[in-house]
N, C-alpha and C positions, 0 to 999 in steps of 0.2 A: 635592643630586642634580643631575647634569648632564642636558642635554636628551636625550642618547642613552639614558641609563639610564631616564629617565621614559618615553620612547617604548617601550622594551622591556617595562617593567612594567605600563604602562597600556594598551598596545595602540593608542595614538594616535600616529600618525606624527609625526616631527619637523617635517615640513612643515605638518601641521595645527596643531601646537602653536604654530608661528610665526604661523599665520593667526589663531589665537585671541588671540595677543598683539597682533596688528595691530588687531584689533577691540576690544581692551580687555577681553576676557572673563577672561583670566588673565595676570598678569605675574609673571615669576620674581622672587622676593624680592631676589635679589642677583646679583652677578657674581664670578667668580673673578678672581685676579690677572691671569690671561691674557685676561680679558674674556668668558669663556664664561658662558652663562646658568646660574643655579643656583636650583633649585626647592626650596622648603621643604616640610615635611609638610602645611602648610595649603594651599600651592599645589596639591599633588597631590590633596588632598581636593576642592578646587574643580574640578579636571579631571574627577574621577569624577562630581561633581555635574552638570557640563556634559554629560557623556556620558549620564548617566541621563535627564536632561531631553530630550536629543535623541532618545533611544530612544522617547519618548512621541510624537514627531512635531513637537516645537517647532522653530521656526526659530531660528537663532543670535541674532537680535534678541530673540525672545521669551525665550530662555534668559537673556540679559543682564538683561532686565527682571525675570525671576523671581528672579535671584540678588541684584540690586542695588537694586531699587525697594522701599522700605519699604511703600508703599501698594499694592503688587501684590496682587491677589486671586486665589488659585489656583483657586477654584471657577469663576470666570468663564472662565478660560483652559481649564480641563478641559472645560467645557460646549462651548466652541468646538471643542476637539479631537475631542470625541465627534461633533459635527455634521459636521466635515470628514471624519472617518474613515468615517462612514456614507455620505457623498456619494462618497467614493473607492471604497468597497466596491460601491456601486450602479453606478458607472461601470465598474469592473472586471468585475462580474457581467454587465453588458450586453455588454461586449467578449467575455467568455468565451462567452456565448450566441451572439453573432454568429460567432465563430470556429467553434463547433460546427456551426452551420447551414451555413457555407461548406464545412466538411468533409463534412457529410451530403450535399451536392450532388455530391460526388466530382468536383471539377474536374479536367479533363485538362491544363489549362495556365493560365497567368496571365490569359489573356483570359477564360476561364471564371470565374475568381475575380473579376475586375473586373465582369463582367456580373451575377454573383450579388450582389456588394456593392451595385451600382446598384439591383437589384430590392429588396433589403432596405431600402435607404434610401428608395426610393419608397413602400414599404409604410408607412413611418413618417412620410411627408410630411403636412403640414397641409392640403395640397390634395387634395380628394376625387377629382378627376379623375385626378390622378397615381396615387393609391392604386388606383383602379379599373383603370387601364391596367396597373399592375404585376401585379394579380391575373390579368387576362386574358392577359397575356404569359407567365404561369407555365407554360402548356402548350406553350411553344415549346422551343427547343433547350436552354436553361438553366433548369430548373424551380426554383421557389421551394421551399426545404426545407419539409416538412410542418409541422414545429414552428413555423416562422415564420407559416405560413398559419393555424394554429390560434390562435396568440397574436393575430394580426390580426383574425380573425373574431370572437373573443370580446370584443374591445374596440371593434369598429366600430359606429358609430351611424348612419351614412348608409345608407339602405336599398339604394341602387343598388350601392354599394361592397360591402356585405355580401352581396348576391346574387352578385356576381362572385367574391368570396372563397369562398362556399359551393360555387360551380361548380368553381372551381380545386381546392378541397379534395376534392370528390367524385371528381374525375378523378385526383387524385394517388395514391389508394389508400394502401397502406402502413399505418402505425399511427395513422391519423387518428382512428378511434373511441376507441382507447386514450388518446390525448392529450386528446380532447374530454371524456372521463370526468372529467378534472380540473375542467373548466368546470362540470360538474353538481354539483360539491362547493362551488362558490363561494357565499359568503354573500349575494351580490347576485342577486336574482331575474332581473334583466335579463341577466346573464351566463349564467345557467342556461338562459334561454330562447334565447339565441343558440346555445348548445351544442346544444340540442334541434333548432333549425331546421337546423343543419348535419348532425346525425345523420339527420334526416328525408330528406336527399338522398343518403344513403349506403346501398348495398345490404349484405346479409349479416346473419348471426345476431348478431354482436357489436353492431352498431348497433341492431338490434331489441331486444336485451336491455337496452341502456342506455335506449332509449325507454320500455320497460316500467317501469324505475325512475322515469323522469321523470313517468309517469302518476300516481305516488303523491306527487309533490312537494307541499310545503305551499302553494305559490303557484298560484292558479288560472290565471294567464297561462301558466305553464310547462306545466301539465297540458293546456291547450288547444292548445299548440304540438305536444305529443306525440300527442294523440288522433287527428287525421286521418291522420298517417303510420302509426300502428299499425292503424287501420281499413283503410287501403289494403293493409297487409301481412297482413290476415286475423286480427288479434288482437281477439277479441270482448270482451276486458276494457275496451276503449275505448268501448263502447256508451253507458254512463251519461254519460260526459263529452260525447260527441258529441250526445246528446239535449239536454243542458243548453245546448250551444252553439247548437243550432237554436232552442230556445225563447227564449233570451236574445239571439239575433241577433248572436252573436259568431263571425265567420267561418263563418256558417251554410251557405254554398254548399259549401265544402270539407267541412264536417261531413256534409252530406247526401250528397255524393259518396262519402265513406268508408262511410256506412251502406249505400249501394247496393252497394258492393263487398262488404261483409260479408254482405248479404242474398242473395248468390248461393248461399250455403249455406242449405238449407231450415230447418235447426234455428236458425241465427242469424236468419233472416228472422222466424220466429215470436217469438224473444226480442226483436228490435228492435220489432216491432209491438206486443207486449205492453208493452214499456217506454214506448212513445209513448202507448199507451192509458191506462196508469196515470198518466202525467204529465198527460194531458188531464183525466182524471177528478178527480185530486187538485186541480189548479189551478182547475178550474171550480167545485169544491165550496167552495174558499176565496175565489172571486171575484177571483183574482189573475192570470187568464190573458188577456192583452191580445189583441185581434183580430189584430194583426199577427203575434203568436206563433202563433196558431191557423192563420193562412194559411201561415206557414213550415212548420208541421208537416204541413199537407196537401200542400205541394209536396214535402217530404221523403219522404212515403209513396208518391210516384210510383215510386220505385225499390225499394219493398219489396213483394214478392209475397206471396200467401197470403190466407186468409180473414179472419184477424185484422185485417190492414191494410185489407181491403175494408170490414169492419165499422166501423172507426174513420172511414174516409172517408165512409161512409154517414151516420154521426152528424154529421160536419162539414158535409155537404151540406145539412143542415137548420139550420145555424148562423144565429143572429139577425143576424149581420153578413153583408151581401149579398156582399161581396168574398170572404169566407171560404167561404161556401156555393158560390159559382160556381167557385172554385178547386177545391174538393173534388169537385164534380160533374164538372168537366172531367177531373180525374185519373181518376175512376171510369170515365168513358167511354173514356178513352185505354187503360185497362187491359183493357176489354172488347174493344177493337179489336186487341189483340196476338195 
């Protein structure tokens, strides 16, 4: 069969067939009297084998090895192809995400596109200062797409950069809470906590609903990130976690502030004071309530009105630890002066 016929039947151009011949991949078995290449059935089968292997992503050099090297191991090459394909998919996925983010910024011209690309590259920089500057500049003329900010804040480990990203995300509005909901589903508690810290700086019912979900998280760190924000929003379900934070000295100042905010409602004030009293009684009975924890409890009661809180403070003013007793007595006197 002549080269033109082979090209028509195989779909491989005559030019590519000549290239295969130059590489030694397939050589026509014979020549006609006029010197034209003539391919046998075996030659054509080899051409189809070459095309099949190329469809898997093999280079022409790898195709030659696969067909001619008796010691060639297919499994090794297939494993390599799987790895390379995954890398290529990851690169293409990253490119697609970048393009979508640029589109979401609705650039008016190529200058806008270039500025957005520069900001996205800066967010992915290894330099923390550069990442922080990119986050802070997102409030300028060319904003960073919300999806990019969410991805960045969920992966950021530097506290200063994370704070700038949360600020930028809160200012961006849009579908930030919806995108952060994906972070709450992460198997990594650190990522869930970052999502909660970002939601805590966002107003609105959607953010509050997601913070409520986080209050039931399996990880105590995540719950303690959500509780102060919920307390500030008037969600009384946060009270038990806030009391735990005060007793255990984990972000106790913010927890006490949240309890004070909740205690503006008389019903909540009684519930908070009762919860603190129960915790005090239970821990004292077990002998597990450190004096530092009792002192923090007395300080927290400063922002809780009502008779129940006054009774707990009176008990603490007689505490065996002088620092605890003085703190409780001072708080009682301050309450009388109001």
